C-alpha positions as a printed Julia matrix, in Angstrom:
113×3 Matrix{Float64}:
 53.36  -59.76  120.07
 53.02  -56.2   121.27
 51.81  -53.32  119.12
 55.24  -51.71  118.66
 56.71  -54.99  117.4
 53.76  -55.43  115.04
 54.39  -51.93  113.64
 58.06  -52.77  113.02
 57.13  -55.96  111.19
 54.5   -54.07  109.16
 57.07  -51.41  108.18
 59.5   -54.1   107.01
 56.74  -55.91  105.1
 55.88  -52.62  103.33
 59.32  -52.2   101.73
 58.58  -52.73   98.03
 60.68  -54.95   95.76
 63.68  -53.1    94.37
 63.93  -50.81   97.41
 65.79  -50.94  100.71
 65.5   -49.18  104.08
 67.81  -48.7   107.03
 67.11  -50.08  110.49
 66.6   -46.48  111.63
 64.16  -45.68  108.82
 62.09  -48.73  109.74
 62.05  -47.66  113.4
 60.97  -44.16  112.35
 58.17  -45.48  110.13
 57.01  -47.72  112.98
 56.73  -44.68  115.25
 59.82  -45.65  117.25
 62.47  -43.04  116.35
 65.93  -43.89  117.63
 65.13  -47.58  118.04
 67.18  -48.98  115.13
 68.7   -51.64  117.39
 65.24  -52.86  118.3
 64.55  -53.38  114.59
 67.7   -55.5   114.28
 66.75  -57.5   117.37
 63.24  -58.13  116.06
 64.56  -59.29  112.69
 66.31  -62.04  114.6
 63.05  -62.96  116.35
 60.52  -63.07  113.48
 57.54  -65.17  114.59
 57.18  -68.65  113.12
 55.37  -68.56  109.78
 55.85  -64.79  109.22
 57.63  -64.08  105.94
 59.37  -60.71  105.71
 61.71  -59.19  103.13
 64.44  -59.05  105.79
 67.12  -58.7   103.14
 65.85  -55.2   102.23
 66.93  -53.83  105.64
 70.45  -52.37  105.82
 72.65  -50.18  107.99
 72.18  -46.41  107.65
 75.25  -46.34  105.38
 73.59  -48.8   102.98
 75.99  -51.49  104.19
 74.89  -55.08  104.75
 75.09  -55.73  108.51
 76.36  -59.33  108.3
 80.11  -59.98  108.29
 81.49  -59.85  104.71
 81.87  -63.31  103.24
 79.5   -64.95  105.71
 76.69  -67.15  104.45
 74.07  -64.59  105.52
 76.01  -61.79  103.77
 76.16  -63.78  100.53
 72.45  -64.68  100.76
 71.43  -61.06  101.36
 73.58  -59.87   98.46
 72.07  -62.52   96.19
 68.47  -61.66   97.14
 69.06  -57.93   96.67
 70.68  -58.42   93.26
 67.8   -60.7    92.21
 65.53  -57.65   92.63
 67.82  -55.47   90.53
 69.39  -53.7    93.51
 73.04  -52.76   93.05
 75.35  -54.21   95.71
 79.01  -53.22   95.54
 81.45  -54.17   98.29
 78.5   -55.06  100.5
 76.88  -51.64  100.11
 73.73  -50.43   98.37
 73.53  -46.8    97.17
 70.58  -45.52   99.22
 70.31  -42.46   96.97
 69.15  -44.82   94.2
 67.5   -47.72   96.02
 66.37  -46.31   99.37
 62.67  -45.97  100.14
 62.82  -42.19   99.85
 65.1   -41.99   96.82
 62.32  -40.86   94.48
 61.16  -38.17   96.91
 64.71  -36.85   97.32
 65.18  -36.78   93.55
 61.89  -34.97   93.03
 62.61  -32.38   95.71
 66.32  -31.82   95.31
 67.25  -33.22   91.91
 69.65  -35.72   93.48
 71.11  -38.27   91.12
 70.51  -36.14   88.06
 73.15  -34.71   85.77
């Protein structure tokens, strides 16, 4: 595995329970800005024996990437809800559950009032 791929996997592994991140945010944190598609590709190629919280990675809109109603879509929704993450119509509100939600709230007061 090359270093860039290892950084992507490390960024995914670092998403804490109860939080989500977009493919693009993971690429950015791995030092690969603009490589969101690479993140998606790598999630489909996780090395044998590596356990990642894959279900915490979403589209930039907060939408689950799998087709609605598919087995993978239902599994991702179930795993997210099990961590207390709100999923409505296949979408998670990133303003509340995204990795940077607390920072945005602290800086800009988002989600208050």
